C-alpha positions in Angstrom: 6.5 -4.2 -12.2 6.4 -6.6 -10.0 5.1 -10.7 -10.0 1.3 -10.5 -9.5 1.0 -12.1 -6.3 2.6 -10.0 -4.3 2.1 -7.0 -5.9 0.5 -5.7 -3.4 3.2 -6.9 -1.0 6.1 -5.1 -2.7 4.8 -1.9 -3.1 3.8 -1.7 -0.3 7.4 -2.0 1.5 8.6 0.0 -0.7 6.2 2.9 -0.8 7.4 2.9 3.3 11.6 1.9 2.8 11.5 5.9 0.6 9.8 7.2 2.5 6.8 7.8 -1.1 3.6 9.6 -0.6 2.7 7.4 -4.0 3.5 4.5 -5.4 2.3 3.0 -8.7 2.5 -0.7 -8.8 1.7 -3.0 -11.7 2.8 -7.1 -12.8 5.4 -7.9 -15.3 2.8 -8.8 -17.7 1.7 -4.5 -18.1 5.6 -4.6 -20.0 4.0 -3.7 -24.4 0.4 -4.3 -23.4 -1.6 -1.3 -23.3 -4.1 -1.4 -20.2 -3.0 -3.0 -17.9 -3.7 -3.7 -13.8 -2.6 -1.1 -11.5 -2.3 -1.1 -8.1 -1.8 2.7 -6.9 -0.9 3.1 -2.8 -0.9 5.4 -0.2 -0.9 7.2 3.0 -4.7 6.0 3.8 -5.5 3.7 1.2 -5.5 3.0 -2.1 -7.1 2.1 -5.5 -7.0 -0.6 -7.5 -7.6 -1.6 -11.1 -8.2 -4.3 -13.0 -7.9 -3.1 -16.4 -6.6 0.2 -17.1 -4.7 2.1 -20.3 -1.7 4.5 -19.7 -3.3 7.1 -20.1 -6.2 7.1 -18.4 -3.5 6.0 -15.1 -1.7 8.8 -15.4 -5.2 11.3 -14.5 -5.9 9.0 -12.8 -2.8 10.0 -10.9 -2.7 13.6 -12.0 -6.6 13.6 -9.7 -5.1 11.6 -7.1 -1.5 14.6 -7.4 -4.4 17.9 -7.2 -6.4 16.3 -4.4 -3.3 15.5 -2.2 -2.4 19.5 -3.0 -5.7 20.6 -2.3 -5.5 19.4 1.0 -2.5 20.3 2.2 -3.0 23.8 -0.2 -5.9 24.2 3.2 -3.8 23.0 6.2 -1.8 25.6 4.6 -4.9 28.1 5.5 -6.0 27.0 8.4 -2.5 27.2 10.0 -2.8 31.2 8.9 -6.0 31.6 10.6 -7.8 31.5 7.6 -11.0 30.5 7.2 -11.8 27.0 5.7 -14.9 26.3 3.2 -15.5 22.9 4.6 -14.0 21.3 7.4 -14.1 18.4 5.9 -11.5 18.4 3.3 -8.9 18.4 6.4 -6.9 15.3 6.7 -7.2 13.4 9.2 -3.5 11.2 8.7 -0.2 13.4 8.6 -0.1 15.3 5.4 1.9 13.3 2.8 5.3 13.3 2.7 6.0 14.0 6.7 6.1 10.7 7.2 9.6 11.0 5.4 12.6 9.8 6.8 15.8 11.9 7.5 
């Protein structure tokens, strides 16, 4: 939970400092509320939500994580020489997690 005015700044810093693939940020005002403003940040960008329930946030996260895993699986198959169904699925940036500090 962060100050709303600095939400994105704090989230970006924590994402880079900790080497996370994704981070969810929400303001202090979210505490105890059924809906809130949420910001999901990752290597390739961010998604902002103004009035989202925690249940819908969980669904968004599952979708984002499953997309990321599909991209990783596609990259593994390509590296093994397996034909790709759709080359547009390949990430243009390093795969999530490749920026982690040792």
